[in-house]
Structures are given as structure tokens and as C-alpha cells.
N, C-alpha and C positions, 0 to 999 in steps of 0.2 A: 504494500500500500504506500502511496506517496506520502511524504512527510506533511505536505500541505493538507491532504485529506484527513490524516490522523489528527492534526492540530484542530482542524475545523470540527471534526466529530467531538473531540474532547471539549472544545469551547461551546458547542451546542448544548452538551449535557450541563456544563457549568452555568450557562445562561438560564437554563430551566431551574437548576438547583439554587440559584441566587435569589429566587422568589421565596425561598423557605428561610426559617431562622438560620443564622450562620452555621452553627455547629451541625444542625440537621443537614444543611446543604453540603458541607464538607463530607460528612459520612455518607450521604446519599450518592454523591458523585463517585467516591471511592468504591462503594458497594456496587454501583452500576458497572463500573469498569471491571471490577473483580468478577462479577457474575456473568457478564456478557462479552467481554473482550477475550479472545483467545490469547494464549501465551505469546505468540508471535507479535501480536499487536501491542501487548504490554511491554515486550522487549523493545520494540521500536519507540514506544512512549518514553521509556526510561533512557534510551539512547539520546533522545531529544532533550529530556530534562537534565541529564548529566552533562550535556553540552550547553547549558545556560537556560534552556526552557524558553527561548525567544518565541513570541507569538501566542503563548498560552495565557489565558485569563488567570488572575491571581488565585481564584478558587481551585483551579487545576493544580497549581503549584503547591497550595496548602494541602490538598487532598492526597498528594503523592506519597506522603508518609504513611497513609493507610492503604495504599494500593499494593497488592502482592507483586513483588519483583520475581519474574520467572527465572529459572536457571539459565545460564548462558547456553546458546545454541551449539 
């Protein structure tokens, strides 16, 4: 998946979760990614986050601590 598409998808989830109380939004975003993104997508997500996380909404950056990091490929 392209990096731009992955960033867009994560940010779309974040925009929805921003309508909830902050802590609930952070947990909801992390839970959604943990439940519905396959390990390959989460690996790409962490690759982008580890390289500065440019383009991600702040809620994505905050939720990253609750997202399961998959084992290296």
C-alpha cells in the first residue's frame, strides 16, 4: 500500500475519533487499527512513525503507543 494511502486511512479514523472524548478517541483509534489492520499495514505504519510521522494527525501519533507493533518481516 502506498504511504500516502496509509496516512490518509489513519487520518480518516483519527478525524472520526476526534469527535469523542480525548482518551476514548485515542483508545478507539488504536483499537480500530489493532482489530482491522493486518500486520503488514501496521508494519508500514510504524515505519512511517519511526521516521518522524510526517502527515499524521496528532491523535494518530498519540495512539501509536497503544497500537500493537508487529514482528519484523
